[in-house]
N, C-alpha and C positions, 0 to 999 in steps of 0.2 A: 881682535879676539882670535885666538889659535883653534882651528877646527881639526878634528881627528880625519884620517883619511876615509873618505866616503866609500871608496871600494873595499873597505875592511869592515867598517861597522854596518853597512847596508846590505851585507851579504844575505841572500835571499833563497828560500826554497819554495816551491810551488805548493806544498801541502804540508799539513801539520804532522801527518805520519813521517813524511821525509825529515822534517826537522827533528822529530824524535829519534828516528833512526841515526841521524847525522851526528848527534851530540851525546846521545846516551851511552854511559860506560859501564854501567852495571846491570846484571840481570834481576836485580830486586828493586822494587820501586822504594826509593829512600825517603818519600813524603807521604803523608796521609792527609785526607780532608780535614780542613780547620787548623792544620799546621801553620805557624808563621815562620817564614823563611826570608833570608837576604839574598838578593838575586842581583847579579850582573847582567845588563841586558845587552845582548850581543848582536841582535838583528830584528828585522821586522818580517812579518807574514805578508801576504798579498792582500790580507784584510786590514792591513795597519796595526796589528797586535805586536807589541814587544815580545821578543823571544829571550827567556832567562833560563839559567841553569842552576839546579839545586843539587849538589852532588853528583852531576853528570846527567840529571833527569830533566827534561824540557818542560817548561811552564811557559803558557802563553798568558800576557798580562795586557789587558786593554789600557791605553794611554801612556804606556811606558816607550821610551825612545831608546834607540842604540846609544851605548856609551854611558847609560845611567846606572846607578846603584839604587836599588829599592828595597824597603821592607814590604812584604807581601803576605796575604793569607790564602792558603790552598783551598780552592772552591770544588774541583772535581779532578779525578784522577783517573786515568786510562792505563793500559799497558806500557805505552811508550811515551806518553806525554800526559799533561794536565793543564788545568787553568787556574789562574790565580787573580786576586783582586789587590791593587796597589794600596797599602796602608799609610806609607810614608816614603817620601822622595828624599833619599839621603844625599845623593849626588845627581845634579841635573846636568842634562846635555846642554851645551852651548847652542843647540838649534831648537831648544824648547821656547815657545812663545804662548802668550795668554790667548786662549781661543775667544774670538769676539761673540760667539753665539751663546746665549745664556742658557740654553738647554742642551748644549753640545754634549755633555757627559751623559746624558739620558737618551739623546736621539740617535738613530742608526744611519742617518742620511750621510754624514761625513766620518771619516775615520782619522784625518790628518791636521785639522784646524790647529792642534797644539804644536805643530812642527813649523819652522820657519819655512816660507815658501821656496827660498832658493834650495834649502836642503831637500825639499819634497822633489824638486826637478832633478836634483842629482841622484836621489834614491830611485826615482823612476828609471832614468837611464841604466843605472846598476841593476835594476829589476831585469830589464830587457837583455842586458849582458850576461847575468846569470843563467837566464832561460836559454839563450842561444848557445851557450858553452856547454851547459849541464843536459838539456834535453835534446838540442840540436846537433850536439858534438861540434859545432863550428868553432873556428878559431877567430878571435875578435882581435883587431889590431890595437895595440897600446895607443894612448892619447898622443904621445910624441910622434909615433909612425904615422897615425893617421892625419894629424896636422901637417906634417912635412909632405904626405902624399898629395893633400888637398891643395897645399901651397905650390908644388910642382906642377899641378894641373890647372892652376889659375881658378880653384873653386869649381871645375867642371864636374858634371855628374859623371859617375863610373871611375872615380880615381882608383889608381891602382896602389894598394897598400899591402902589408903583410898581415893579412886577415880581413875580416869583415869591418868596416868603418861604421861605428855607431856615433852619431853625432850627439852634441848635448840637446837635451830636452827643450823644445820650443815652449815656452811659458807664456803667461799673460802678464801685461803691464798692471793691470788690475784685475785680480783673479777673484772677484766677487760679482754677485748679481749676474752672473753668466747664463743661467739655464733659461731657455724659452718654453720649457714645458714643465709643467707640475702634474704629477699623478698622485693625489692625496687619498688615502683610505679614510673613510668616514665612520665614526662610532657615536654612542650615546654616552653623556657625561654621567657619571654615578657620584653622588654626594660624598661617599666616603673613599673614592679614588681619585677623582678628578676635579680641578678647578672649576667654578661655574655651577650653575643650577643643574640638579639632577633633570634628566630628560632633555637637555639642550644637545645639539649636534656638536661634535668635536671632529678635528681633522688634523693630521700631521703625519710624520713619518713614524714607523715603528720603533720602539725601543729596541736597543741591540739584543739580538738574539731571541726575539719574542714577537708575538703579534699584538702587543699592547701598544695602543696608539698614543703618543705624545703630542698632545694638543698644541698648536702653535699658530700665532698670528702673522709671523714674519719669519722668513728663511733667509739668510745671508748669501746663498748661492742662487735664489731664484729672483727673476725679474719682479720688480716691484708690483707690476700690474697682475701677475699671477697670484701673488699673496693677497692683493686686494680682491680678486675674483673669488678666491677660496673663502675669505672672511665673509663676503657679501652672501655666498650660497648658504654658509652655515647659519648666518644671523636670519635670513629670510626663511630658509627651511624649518629653523627652530619655531619662528613665529607661525609658520602654516601648519605646524604639528606633523611635519615628514619625519619619519623614523628611520635611522640608520639600519642597514643590513647586519645582522648578527650570525657570524660564520659558524657558530657553534649550533644555534637552533635552525638556521636557514631562514629565519623570518626577518623582516624588516625590508625597507626599499632601497635607500640610497647606499651604494656600495663605495663608489670613488667619485671625486670631483677631478676631471682632467682639464687643464687649462693650457692653451698654447697662445703665444704673443709673438708676434712678427716684429723682430727688433728694427728692421728698416721701415716697415710700413705702420707700426703701431696697432695694428689689427690684432683683436683678441677673439678666441673661441673658448666657449664654455661647454664641456661635455658632461653630462650627467649619467653616470653608469648605474643602472638600476636593476633590482631583482624583480622584474616585472615591467609589464607595458604601461600600466596606469599609474600616473603621477597625480596625486589629489591636489585640487586647486592650481593645476599646472598654468593657467592663464595669468594668475596672480605672481606666481613664481617667476615666470618669463618676463613679466612687465616689471616686477621688481629688480630683476638683474638688469634689465635694459635701462632702467632710470639710474641705478647706481653705477653702471659701468658705461659711460658714454662711447668708449672705444670698442665695445662689443660688436663684432659683425656677424657672429654665427653662435646659436645656442642649439644643441643637438642633445639627443638621448641615445645611449647604447644600452641594449638589453642584455643582461647575462643573468640567466636564472640557474646556471650550473653550480654546483658545490665545488669550487676550484679557486686555486690562487691566482689563475690567469685573470687579468683586469678586464679585457673586453670580451663581449659575446659577439655573435654573428650579424646582429640586426642593429643598424644605426638609423635613426629617423631625425629629421630636422624639425626642430620646435619653432624656431624662428630665424630669419636671415639665410644666409648662404650655408651650403654644405662644406665650404672650404674658406680659409683665409689665405692671404698672399704675404710672401717674404721674398726678400732679395739677398743673393749671395754673389759679390763680386760681379755685379752687373746683370746677373741673371735673376729672373722672376720665376718664383715657384708657388703653385697652388697646393695647399696642405689640407688635407682632410682629417677627421678625428683619428683614424687609424693608421695615417701615412707614418713610415719611417723617414723622419727628418732629425739630422743632428741637433742636439740640444744646446751646443755652444756655437753659435754663428761665427764669431770671431776666430776661433780656432779651427772651425770647419774650412774657412777659406784658407788658412795656412795649411792644413792638412791636404785639401785637394789641389792647391797651387803645387805642392811638392809631388803630389801623384802625377800631375800633368808634366812637371819637370822630368821625373824619371821615366815617363814615357817616351821622352825624346822625339817628339812629334815634329814633322816637316810640313804637314798638310796633305800628304799622299798615302798615309798608313791606314790600314784596316785594323780597327781595335775592337775587341770583344769585352764587355763589362759584365761579368758574373756577379750575381747578387746585387742587380742595379738598383733595386728599390724603386723610389719614384723618379729617378733619373738625374740625380744631383751630380755624380761623378761623370756620367755619361755626357751631360751637356758641357761641363767644363772641358772634357776631352774633345768633344765635337767642335768646338772652337778653333782646335789646332790639327784635326785628323781629316782624312778623306773620307772615312765611313766608320761609324760606330754601331755596333749591334749590342743590345743589352737584353738580358734574360733574368727574370724573377719569377718565382713560384707564386707570389701573391697577385691574383688578378687585379684587385682594387689598385695595388701599386703600379701595375704596368699601365692601367688607364691613367693615373696620375702622371706617369712618365710621358705618354703620348701627349696628354694635355700640356704638359710643361715645355715640351719641345715645341709644339704649336705656338704656344704663348710667347716663346723667345724667337720664333722665326727660324727655328733649327730644323733644316730638311735632311741633313745627313746622319740623323740617329733614328734607328727602328728599334722596337721592343718586342719581345715575345714572352708570353706566359709559359712557364714550365720549370723543371728541374735543370739546372746549369749542367749537371753531369749527363742529363738525357738530350737536351736541346743543342748544347755545343757539338757533340759528336755528329749529329744529323746536319748541322751547318757545314761541318768538315766534309761530310760525303758529299754535299751539294756544291763543294768547290769554294767554300768560304775559307780563305787562308789568312789567318790572323798574323799580323806583325807584331802586335802587342796584346797581352791578355792582362786585364786588370780584375782582381778579385778582392772583395771586401765582405768576407763572410761573417756569419754570427760568432759568438764566443766559442762554439764548439769547433770552429775552424772549417776548413774545406772537406767536402766529401772525398773519399778515397778515389772513387770513380773520376771526379774532376780533376784531381791531381794527375791521374793517368792519363786523362785526355789532354791536359796542358803538355805533358812529356811527349805524347804522340804528335800533338800538332807543332811542336818545335818553334814557338814564336821567338823572335829576336830577344824580346824582353817580356818579362813578368813583373807587374807592379802588385805588390800584395799590401792592402790596407787591413790592419789588425787591430782589434780591441783586446786581445788576449795574449800575452807574450808566450805563454806556454804552449798553447796550440799552433801559434805561429812558428815557433821553433820545430815541433814536431813535423809541420807540414814542409818548412824549408829543407828539413833532413830529406825528405822524400823527393823534393824537386833537385836537390843536390845530386842524389843518387841517380836521378834521370838526366843528368848532364847539365844542369844549370848552374851557375855560379852566383852566390849571393855577395852582392858588392857593397852596398850602403843600407843603413837603417836610420831613420829619423824618427826619434820618439816626439810625439806631440801631447801636450798636457790638455787633453779635452775636458777633464773633469778635475779642476784643482780641489785639493783638500780632501780627495779621496784616494783609494789605493789604485785606481784604474789608470792605465796609460795606453794610448793609441800609438801605432808605429805605421811608417810608410816604408816599405822595402824594395829595393831594385835588385833584380835577378837578371843576368844575361845569359845567353846561350853560347 
């Protein structure tokens, strides 16, 4: 089967407005709501929507793939772009496959199940390249040049090429059932809207672009035990008369069911996020969960009474068992609490962190700073190869977890401090701590500007940047490049198959 050049058809811009500006060729909007149009799909957005053009005007179409021709109905029109719904597939992409999930077209949990997995990996690499070149203004080595440089260096880290080397995306041999954590919003079934009896609890992902819950009993990217735990809570909660929280009225009790499963240990935690402290018939609920889930080790309640989309509140209490479960990554053991940040894809996490350690170039003598250290996962991977690791994290509970995890693994050369990285690291510098390597793993918004400035001032030999957002990654790399660092290599890792997300590990040298 002949495939189109992926670097052409997977061209990607980071925002809908930019797509509109890039392809619009007329000052007048040529389409109106409810118009039927024929579109050639030329790209994908970061949310996995197909990008088509109607007389030069940009339309986004859910479920359309690059290289396809479709008939679509215009749903919404803005000044520079609009949205349309596919009515008929006139010419299919060779990368189109049948999504295995029966509610895929309704659910907003995945965006790319209809795309061949190899094509997903190629698209994610191209997404990274587009961000680096367009936002970061970096030169990326062509595939031939990168391969030649890597061959000349015998596969060594820090290969010299004409531009930044962006490696092929590391994917999964089996990209299903990979999530160790489920965060499921809970609602009430309505006879005229949802399957099942009116008044029963439902739970699942939100429908695309809405807060309407699509009830589901199984998710093809979740661990089976997570699915089972959610089904159990819905069934028992319905029997006991527990009402779901209504975000419109602010009434009702059960907001979310959050389930964690340790892939290596088989241990399960069930967390009930509630709108209030009192759970009616709580003893029956806990006993029912224990009987139905023999692997459950922890049942906790998190209280969130605020009118917010944030899942967790500040108070967490143990209803039964322990306040944490255990899991293992690459021979390291981790204690995970209800609110701990712990990567959701264990297999790919190992690949990601091994690459981070490789890029750090450790010999056993180096001092390493791990900014945004969370519960210490990357820190402990680094500590096995470094002289000393200093971790900083703004969440006190995470730092407690990090210290516990270091002790759990007998690692004495890692220490952790609570605070903002951009404030703590300069203080360390003033105290004489000189980092040979700085590792950053920021949230999607990227690194704080003060932290980037601190990195430039500290002048470490290497910076390892772990990113979950290519756009903010590219922005931050431009700042570090201006500060005297050189971006050498980028390794995309598919942490979230069948979604539009991609993680990267980046090596910068002084």
